[in-house]
C-alpha positions as CSV (number, residue, x, y, z in Angstrom):
1,M,129.4,114.4,110.1
2,T,125.9,113.1,108.6
3,P,126.3,110.8,105.7
4,D,125.2,111.5,102.6
5,P,121.7,110.1,101.0
6,N,122.3,107.3,99.2
7,P,120.7,108.0,95.8
8,Q,118.8,104.1,95.7
9,Y,117.0,105.5,98.3
10,P,113.7,107.0,98.0
11,Q,113.8,110.9,99.2
12,H,109.9,111.2,100.3
13,I,108.2,107.2,102.0
14,A,104.7,107.6,102.5
15,I,103.2,104.3,104.3
16,I,98.8,103.2,103.8
17,M,99.4,101.7,107.8
18,D,96.7,99.0,107.1
19,G,95.9,95.5,109.3
20,N,96.4,96.5,113.4
21,N,92.4,94.8,113.4
22,R,92.8,92.0,111.2
23,W,96.7,90.6,113.4
24,A,94.8,91.3,116.8
25,M,91.6,89.4,115.2
26,A,94.4,86.4,113.9
27,K,95.6,87.1,117.8
28,G,92.9,86.9,119.1
29,L,93.4,90.1,121.2
30,P,91.3,93.0,121.6
31,T,91.2,95.9,118.8
32,K,93.3,98.6,121.1
33,S,95.6,95.6,121.1
34,G,96.1,96.3,117.5
35,H,96.6,100.1,117.2
36,R,99.3,99.7,120.0
37,Y,101.4,97.0,118.6
38,G,100.9,98.8,115.4
39,A,102.2,102.9,117.3
40,E,105.2,100.6,118.3
41,A,105.8,99.3,114.8
42,A,105.3,103.2,113.2
43,R,107.6,104.4,116.2
44,D,110.5,101.6,114.6
45,I,110.0,102.6,111.2
46,V,110.9,106.7,111.9
47,N,113.9,105.0,113.4
48,S,115.0,102.5,110.6
49,C,113.8,105.9,108.3
50,V,116.0,108.3,110.3
51,D,118.7,105.8,110.6
52,R,118.8,105.4,106.4
53,N,118.9,109.9,105.9
54,I,115.4,108.8,104.7
55,D,114.5,112.8,104.0
56,Y,110.7,112.9,104.5
57,L,108.7,110.1,105.7
58,T,104.3,110.4,105.7
59,L,102.7,108.1,107.8
60,F,98.5,107.6,106.8
61,A,97.7,107.5,110.8
62,F,93.9,108.7,110.3
63,S,92.1,108.6,107.7
64,S,88.5,111.2,107.3
65,E,86.4,108.0,106.6
66,N,88.4,106.0,109.9
67,W,85.0,108.3,111.7
68,M,82.5,105.6,110.1
69,R,84.3,103.6,112.4
70,P,82.5,102.1,115.6
71,I,83.1,105.0,118.3
72,R,84.5,103.1,121.2
73,E,87.4,102.2,118.3
74,V,87.8,106.3,117.5
75,R,88.2,107.0,120.9
76,G,90.5,104.3,121.6
77,L,92.1,105.4,118.8
78,M,91.9,108.8,120.1
79,A,93.7,108.0,123.6
80,L,96.7,105.7,121.7
81,F,97.1,109.4,119.7
82,L,97.0,111.6,123.5
83,T,99.6,108.3,124.6
84,V,102.0,108.6,121.9
85,L,102.4,112.4,121.2
86,K,103.1,112.5,125.3
87,R,105.6,109.4,125.2
88,N,109.3,110.0,125.9
89,E,109.7,108.6,122.2
90,I,109.0,112.1,121.1
91,K,111.8,113.4,123.1
92,Q,114.2,111.3,122.2
93,L,112.6,111.7,118.4
94,H,113.8,115.6,118.9
95,K,117.4,114.3,120.4
96,K,117.5,112.4,116.7
97,N,117.0,115.9,114.6
98,V,113.6,114.3,113.6
99,R,110.9,117.3,112.5
100,L,107.2,116.3,113.5
101,C,104.7,117.8,111.3
102,F,100.4,116.9,110.6
103,V,98.5,117.3,107.7
104,G,94.8,117.0,107.9
105,N,91.3,118.3,109.4
106,R,92.0,118.9,112.7
107,T,89.3,119.9,113.8
108,G,87.2,117.1,114.8
109,F,90.1,116.4,117.7
110,S,89.3,117.7,120.8
111,K,90.9,120.8,121.7
112,K,93.3,118.8,124.3
113,L,94.7,117.1,121.3
114,Q,94.9,120.0,119.1
115,S,97.0,121.4,121.4
116,N,99.3,118.4,121.3
117,M,99.5,118.3,118.3
118,Q,101.0,122.0,118.0
119,E,103.1,121.6,120.2
120,V,105.0,118.9,119.6
121,E,105.4,120.8,115.8
122,Q,106.4,124.0,117.3
123,R,109.4,121.9,119.6
124,T,111.0,120.5,116.5
125,C,110.6,123.0,114.1
126,N,113.7,124.2,113.6
127,N,115.1,120.5,113.8
128,T,116.9,119.8,110.0
129,G,117.2,115.9,109.7
130,T,114.1,113.7,108.6
131,T,110.9,115.7,108.8
132,V,108.2,113.0,109.4
133,I,104.2,114.0,107.7
134,V,101.1,112.5,110.3
135,A,98.3,112.5,108.5
136,A,95.7,113.0,110.4
137,D,91.3,113.2,109.4
138,Y,93.2,113.3,106.0
139,G,91.7,112.2,102.5
140,G,92.8,113.1,99.4
141,R,89.6,114.5,97.9
142,W,89.4,116.7,101.2
143,D,93.3,117.8,100.6
144,I,92.4,118.9,96.1
145,C,88.8,119.8,97.5
146,N,90.3,122.3,100.3
147,A,93.4,123.8,97.3
148,A,90.3,124.6,94.9
149,K,88.5,126.8,97.8
150,S,91.3,128.7,98.1
151,F,91.6,129.4,94.3
152,A,87.6,129.9,94.3
153,T,88.0,132.6,97.1
154,K,91.3,134.7,95.6
155,V,89.0,134.8,92.1
156,A,86.2,136.2,93.9
157,A,88.1,138.8,95.5
158,G,90.2,139.7,92.2
159,E,94.2,138.7,93.6
160,L,93.8,135.5,91.2
161,S,92.8,135.1,88.0
162,S,91.8,131.2,86.2
163,E,94.7,131.9,84.4
164,Q,97.4,132.2,86.2
165,I,95.9,128.2,88.5
166,D,98.4,125.9,86.7
167,I,99.8,122.7,88.3
168,D,102.7,124.4,90.1
169,L,99.9,126.8,92.2
170,I,97.5,123.4,92.8
171,Q,100.7,121.8,94.2
172,Q,101.4,124.8,96.7
173,H,98.3,124.9,98.1
174,T,97.3,121.1,99.1
175,S,98.2,119.9,102.4
176,L,102.0,118.5,101.3
177,G,102.6,121.4,99.3
178,E,106.0,122.9,101.0
179,Y,107.3,118.6,100.6
180,P,108.5,116.2,97.1
181,D,105.9,114.0,96.4
182,P,106.7,110.6,97.6
183,D,108.7,108.2,95.6
184,L,107.2,105.3,97.6
185,C,104.2,104.4,99.0
186,I,104.2,101.0,100.6
187,R,100.7,99.5,102.1
188,T,100.6,96.9,104.2
189,G,97.3,94.5,105.0
190,G,97.7,93.2,101.7
191,E,95.0,95.6,100.3
192,H,95.9,96.9,97.2
193,R,94.3,100.3,96.4
194,L,95.2,104.3,97.5
195,S,91.8,104.6,100.5
196,N,91.5,108.0,99.8
197,F,95.4,109.1,100.4
198,L,97.4,112.0,98.9
199,L,96.2,111.3,95.5
200,W,97.2,114.7,94.3
201,Q,101.2,113.8,95.0
202,F,101.0,110.0,93.9
203,A,100.8,110.9,90.7
204,Y,104.2,109.0,89.2
205,T,104.9,107.4,92.7
206,E,105.6,103.2,93.1
207,L,103.3,101.6,94.7
208,Y,104.7,98.2,96.5
209,F,101.9,96.6,98.3
210,T,102.5,93.5,101.2
211,D,100.5,91.0,102.6
212,C,102.5,91.6,106.1
213,F,100.1,93.9,108.6
214,W,101.2,96.8,109.7
215,P,102.4,95.6,113.4
216,D,104.5,92.8,112.1
217,F,106.3,94.9,110.0
218,G,109.9,95.6,110.8
219,D,113.2,97.6,109.6
220,A,113.5,93.7,107.6
221,Q,109.6,94.2,105.7
222,L,111.8,98.1,105.3
223,Q,114.2,97.1,103.4
224,I,112.8,94.7,101.3
225,A,109.9,97.7,99.8
226,L,113.9,99.5,99.3
227,D,115.1,97.0,97.4
228,D,112.4,96.6,95.1
229,F,112.2,101.0,94.9
230,A,115.4,100.5,93.8
231,S,115.0,98.0,91.0
232,R,112.8,100.1,89.5
233,Q,112.9,101.8,85.9
234,R,111.6,105.4,86.9
235,R,110.7,107.3,83.7
236,F,107.7,109.8,84.8
237,G,106.0,109.3,81.6
238,G,109.0,109.6,79.6
239,H,110.2,106.6,77.6
240,E,113.7,104.2,78.7
241,N,116.6,105.1,75.9
242,G,114.8,106.8,73.8
243,K,112.4,103.4,73.2
244,Q,108.2,103.1,72.7
245,G,106.0,102.0,75.4
246,G,103.7,102.9,78.2
247,D,104.4,104.7,81.3
């Protein structure tokens, strides 16, 4: 029997996996080594979330701005991405009842990579354990823009009136429309910004920043972030015990 989720744990964790390049540079290693060890860290964190019965985990794997990086690095990232999708880890995650999904603009990826992404999604679509959402070629503004385009098309076709558009409807048309908003966003690497990640969904998400580079972020670091989350008072714009004050 699967234990109930810990009420102190977030239902949905989102992670900005930052610091691969700086980790490699600090160790005198090539950039590709940073990404390779970063992929291993991602695997370990997925397993940590599965062990803690976290319902949803969203990983920022490749942003829409990452295409501006040196072509050699982008090609290396794509090759690594393809390798990860073929690894035995996918089979192991499937055995652990993990569902894998991808969000973002897939059209820029190779046909082979798109096919592998779809294959992984189909293979795990009926799993009922932790859902791992991989954001690849994703941007928060792109996401909101897509929702706006969808509404404009429907209004022009007479299928929807502008008065019917509300927060819930916009939410349903975003990439993560079928999932609850993240409760906690973790960003590694020492930067304190969102970098165009889940801008709509982060309205009331708790933010946790750490100087730890992503390849060094493991189960112990995750637990520190979870302990910090558990210590916070979430009010979602309201007031605690009727007291006046800010959000």
